N, C-alpha and C positions, 0 to 999 in steps of 0.2 A: 115271771114274764107271761103276759096274756097274748096268745096268738089266735087269730081266726083265719079260716080257709073258706073261701066262697066260690062255688061253681055250680051252675044249674044242671050240669050233666053228672049224674050220680057216679058213674064209673070213673070219670075224670076227677071227681071230688075224692073218691076212695084212694086213687093213686096219689093225689096231692097230699092228703092227710098222712098216708103211709110214708111218703118221702120226707115230709116235715118231721115226723117222729124219728125217722132214722137219722136225719141231719142233726137234730137236736142231741141225739145220743153221741154222734161223732164229735160234735163241738163241745160236749161235756157240760151242757147247761143244766142247772138244777132249778127246781121250782117253776116248771113250765105248765101252763094250762093251754090246751089246744081245743078250740070249739069249731065245729064245721057247720056250714049252712048251704043248702041248695036253693034258698030263696033270699034274694038280696035284702028285702024288707025285714026279714027276720034277723039278719045280721045287724041291720041298722038299729032295730029295737033293742037288741042285745047290747050294742055299744052305748046306748043311752044310760044304761045302769051298770055297765062294766067297762073299766078303762082298757081299751085295746092298744097294746104296745106295737104289735106287728101284724099286718094284714096282707094275706096272699089272695089276690082277687083275679078271677077270670074277667075278661072285658065284655065279650059278647054274651050277654045274659038277657033273658026276658024280664020285663018290668023295669026295674032300676038296673041299668048296665054298670059295668065295673068302673067306668070313668065317673059316672054320676055318684056311685056309692063312695068312691074315694073322696070326692069333694065333700060329701055330707059327713063322712067319718072325720075328716079334717076339721070340719066346723064344730063337731062335738068335742074332739080332743086333738088340738093342732099338732101334737108331737107323735101322733100315730104314724108309724113308718110303713109306707105303702109299697108293696111289690106286686106288679101286674104279671099274671101268668096267662099267656095267650098263644094261640097258633097263628096269629096275624101280626106281622111287623109294622103294618101301616099306622098303628096307633102310637108309635114311639114319640112323635112330636106332641100329641095331646097329653101323653103320659108325663113328659118332662115339664110341660106348662103347669101341671098339677103338683110339681115338685115330688114326683114319685122317687122312692129310694132305689127301686130296681125294676127290671123288665126282663122276665124269663120267657123264653120261647118253649112251647110244648114240643116233644114230650119232656116233662120235668125230670131233672136228675137230682140225685142227692148232692152231687158236687155243686150244682148251681144254687140250690137252696142253702147249703152250708155257707157258701160265699156271701149270700145275702144276709144271713143271720150274723155272720162275722162283721159285715159292714154296718149292720144295725147296732151291734155292740160298740163298734168304734164311734159311731155317731153319738151314742149316748154318752160315752166317755168325753168326747170333744165338747158336748154341750155343758159339761160341768167344769170346763177349763176356761180361764179368762181369754178373751180374744186378743192375740198379739197385735200390737199397734206398730206400724212401720211408717215413718215419715215419708210423704210423697216424694220429697226431694231425693231420697235414697233409692227409689225404685227406678232401675235402669230401663225397664220395659214400659212403654206407654201404648195403650191399645185404644184405637179410635173406632167406635161403633156407630156413631151418629153420622148419617150420610153413607159413604162407602166404608167398608171395613179395611183397616190398615194397622200395621204395627210399626213402632219406632223404638230402636235401641240406642240409648244415649243421643237421642234427637235425630238419628238417621233412620230412614225407612228400611225395614227389613224385607229383603227379597226372597221369594220362594221359587224353587225350580218347577213346582207343580201347583196348579191352581187348586187341586183337591187337597193338597197338604195345608194350604192356607185356610180352606174351608173347614178342614178338620179342627184346626186351631180355633176358628171362629165359633164352632159349635161348643168346644170346651169352654170358651169364654162365657157364652150365654148360660152355661150350667153353673157358673159361679162357684167352682170348687167341688161340685157334687161328683161322686164316682159315676162314670158312664161305662156301661159294658159295651164290648165291641159290636155286638149285634145291633144294639140301639143306635150307635153312631153310624154304622154302615147303612141301616135302614133309612136314616135321615139324609145323608149326603149322596147316596146312590138312589134315592127315591124309590125304595121298596123293590129293588131288583132281587131276583131269587138268590138265596144264600148258597152260592156254589163254591167249589174249591177255587175257581178263578177269582171270585170276588174276595174270598178270604186272603188269597195271596196279594191281591191289589191293596187290601187294607193293611196288611203287614208291611208292604213297601211304603205306604203312606206314613205309618208310624216310624219306620226307620228313617225316612226322609225328614220328617219333622224333628226327630231326635238329633239328627246330624245338623240340620239348620240351626237349631237352638244351641247346640254345642259349639258350632263355629262362631256364633254370636256371643258366646260366653254366658248364656242365660239358661243352660240346660236344667238347672234346679227348679225352674218354674213348672216343669212337667213331672207329674206323679204317675208312675206306672206300677200296676199290680197285675197279677195274672188275670187276664181277661178284662181288665178295666183301665181306664185312663181318666186323669183329672188334671186341673191346673191348680197351682197354689195362688189364690187370689191376693194373698198378702204381699206377693212379689210383683203385683201388677198395678199400674196406675191406669184407670179406665173410666171414661165418661159415663158408661152405662152403670158401673158400680157406684159412682158419685151420685148419679141421678136417684138410684134406689135408696141411697143414704140421705137424700134430701139436699145434696150439695150441688151447686151450679146447675139447677134444674133448667134454667133458660138456655143451656147449651143445646137442648133437644129442640129441633126444628121440624119435627114430623117425619123424619126419615131415619131408618135404622138398618144397618147392614144391607144396603140396597141390592147387593149382588146375589143374595140368597133368599129364595122364595120361602123357605121354611122359617125365616126370621119374622115373617109377617105376623105370626101369632104374638110374638113379643112386642112388635111395633104397635099392634092394637092395644096391648096392655099399657105401654108407655103413653100412648095418646090419651087414653082414658085417665091415667094417673096425672098427666100433665094438666089436663083441663080441670081436674079437681083441685090441684095445688095452686093454680093460677087464677081460679074464679073466686 
């Protein structure tokens, strides 16, 4: 496995490289090559002649920043697993639009990096397995994203006791089954409020409320929970957004997507461009 670490601050890069090495030892991975770069362009040149499997990237860097570097790495090798390492939570939305695998807040810990490496290994395993196909008629949960966001179980609208709980579910829908860490989700739905104990407690209450709501509706298995991460099982969901991405019922899209949530505008812009290409 070929790993790169990129940060234009030397001391931060030293720490990141050290943590990655220790995390690799803990996860007992063999045959690892770790390359470090304090200049983004050098990392990019390296990637042109070496397959990069896993990339840990700082975001705020001179020259080519981490977001730009991630996009270019994906263009070279689309299966590169990107993990952003940053001291700023406001980039979470931009990160998920690039389909980043993870988002770690500084200071970096061995635990956080180990979890990202394990998620990378799982993603590789999943890519080698056939995609399970589930007939739409057997999916009890229908998600509406075009226009206002709503959920329907067995044809009946699902009610939420808290608006933020519904917003949490909406964000998981937009990630299409990707593992989302708690910090990333909180940064999006609370619009970059400081990560305080009170905010963490509020987030835990939301997860408990969501779990209870889904359990009462008999669809608890749609939510996937791991330590510090949440995801949805897209195979158990009928969703207009998922259909659109698969090229099905494209004309359902009328220019509006999850109207309640400002952070969804990034995806709406993508849908609009894609729709115009498909219908022209």
